[in-house]
N, C-alpha and C positions, 0 to 999 in steps of 0.2 A: 504493500500500500504506500509506504513511504517512498519507495523507488518510483512508483507511478506519479505521485504528487511532485516529486523532484523533477521527473521528466517533463511534466506539464508546465511547471513554473519556470524551467530553464529554457529561455528563448535564444540562447547563444550557443555556438559551437566553435570548435577550434578553427582558426583561419587556415584555409587550404593552401594559401600562397606562402606563408611563412611558417606553417605548422605550429602555430602558437607562440613563436619566439618574438614576434613583433618587428623583426628586422629581416632584411634579405641582403644578399651579396650585391654590391654596387658594380655596375658594368663599365666604370670609368677605366681609362688606360693606365699604363704604368706611371705616367706623369700626373695621375689624378685629374685628368681632363675628360670632358665629354663634348659632344657636338654642340655647337652654339644653337640654342633654341630659336634665335631670331632669324638666322639665315639657313638653318638646317645643315650646317657644316660646309656650306658653299663658300663662305667668306664674302659673298656679295648678296645684296638684296635687289629685287626687281620691282619697279613701279611703272605705272603707265602714265605717260605724259601726253598731253593734248594741246593743240594750238588751233585757233580759229582765225581764218583769213576772210576778209571781205573783198569781193570783186565787183567792180561796177561794169554794167553791160546795158545795151539798149533795152528799152521796155519790150517785154515779150507779149504784150496785149496785141492780138491780131489786127486791131483797127487803129492802134495808137499811131498818130502822126504828129511828132514834135509835141507830145503831151496832150494831144486832143483826140477825142474819138467822136464818131457820129452820134448825134442826139437820138436817143431811143424813143422819144415822144413823137417827134416829127419826122423820124427816119432820115435826118440830115437835110431836110428841105428848108428848115427854118420857119415854116408856116404850118398853121393848123389846117384842118379840113375846111374851115370857113375862110381861109386866106389871111387870117390874122397872124401876127408874129407869135412864134412859139414861146410860151411862158417859161419853158424849161431852159432853152438855150438863148433866150432873148433875141431870136431871129437869126442867130449865127449859124445854126445847123450843127454845131459841134459843142461838146462839153469837155470839162477836164477829165482826163483819163483816171479812172479809179485805181489803177494799178500803180502808176508812177507819180500820181498826184500832180500831173502837169509838167514834170521835169523832163520827160522823154527818156529817162534812164533809171535803172533800178540797181540795187545792190543785192548780191547773193553771197551768203556765207558758206564757206567750206571748212570742214573740220578734219584735221589729220591727227592721228594718234600713233604712238610707237612706244616700245618698251625701253626703259632706261635702267642701266645697272650701276649701282654705286656700292662702295665699300661698306660692309656691315659695321655700324658704329659700336656694336656690342663686343665683337671679337677683333675689331680692327683688321678684318680680312684674313685672320688666321683660320677661321672655321671651327676653332676649339676654344673652350673657356674652362676655367677652373671648376672642378666638380662642386656644385653647391648642394648636392644630394647627400653626400657622405662626408664632405670636408676632409678628405684624405684618410678616413677610417676604413674604407672599403666595405662598410656596412651602412645601409640606408634604411630609413623607416619604411615599413611595409605599406605600399600604397592601397592595399585592399582593406586592411583593418586599422590603418593609421597608427600603427604601433601598439594596439591594444591586445593583439594576439587572438582575439575572438571576433566573430561576425554573427549577425542575426541568422538563425536557422530558418530560412524562408520556407523550406519544405514542411517543417513542424508548424509554422504559423499558418500555412495554407490548410494543413490537416485539421488544426484546432478550429479554424474558422468554419471549415466544412462540417465538423462535428457540432459546433454551436448552431449553425443554420439548420442542421438535421434535428437537433433537440427542440428548436423553436418551431419547426415544421410539424413535429409529431402531435402536439396539442391541437394545432389548427386542423390537421388531417382527421384527428379523432372527433373534433366538433363537427366537421363536415360530414363524416360518415354517420355520426349520431343524428344529425339533422336530416340527412337523406333517409335513414331508416325510420325515424319518427314520421316524416312526411309520407313515406310509403305505407306505414301502418294506418295512419289517419285516412289516407285515400282508400285503402281496402275496407276500413270500417264504413266509410261513407258509401262506397260502392255496394256493400252488403245491405246497408239500410235502404238504399234506393231499390235494390232487387226485392226486398221484402215488401216495400210499398207497392211496387208493381204487381207482385203476386197477390197481395191483399185486394188490390183494385180489380184484378181479373176474377178473383174468387167472389167478390161482391156482385159482379155482373152475372156470374153463372148461377147464383142461388135463385130458386123459383120464388116468384112473388105470389100473393094471395089471389090475384087475378088469374095467373097462370094455373093455379090449382083448381079454380072453379071451371 
């Protein structure tokens, strides 16, 4: 019994990575160095550089002529259907180009990008840094248990949760079965009562009356 209670209450197990010691062997080299975490041991870091250039070119509106386009109201005639001056273009037949704003030229931006390589400022291009994991001791804190030597037993936790849900489900299941059974019994009793009433009604109809006897 005590062993069972102890097994249930103990939620931790020996760390599989360090086998309970809390430390593991460090993988640094003989000079107590490891690959630079910033450049991954390359000595250089890569970044993307971009530049934007603006280029001026003639307006690409198909109707633009020196910043002017044909009036869409009067179709470039400058007159309305009644022969009056077009109120949109003031009788000129053209309006300011909506693309270039009347300049006749537009600016288009082009963007270029490329990769630039620069010396890693952490290792100064060496690709290696002094080991900050073991500080020369060749033993580092276990990354799995953080030096505690034990970790949560997830399998046991899942099992206990499943058992708890099962125990909670049993009363609910019992109540459901009892309710179904009780409902079935009440239905059968009601059905039996209805059958008796029908039989009684049939019996009353079949009995001879005084008139039939005469």
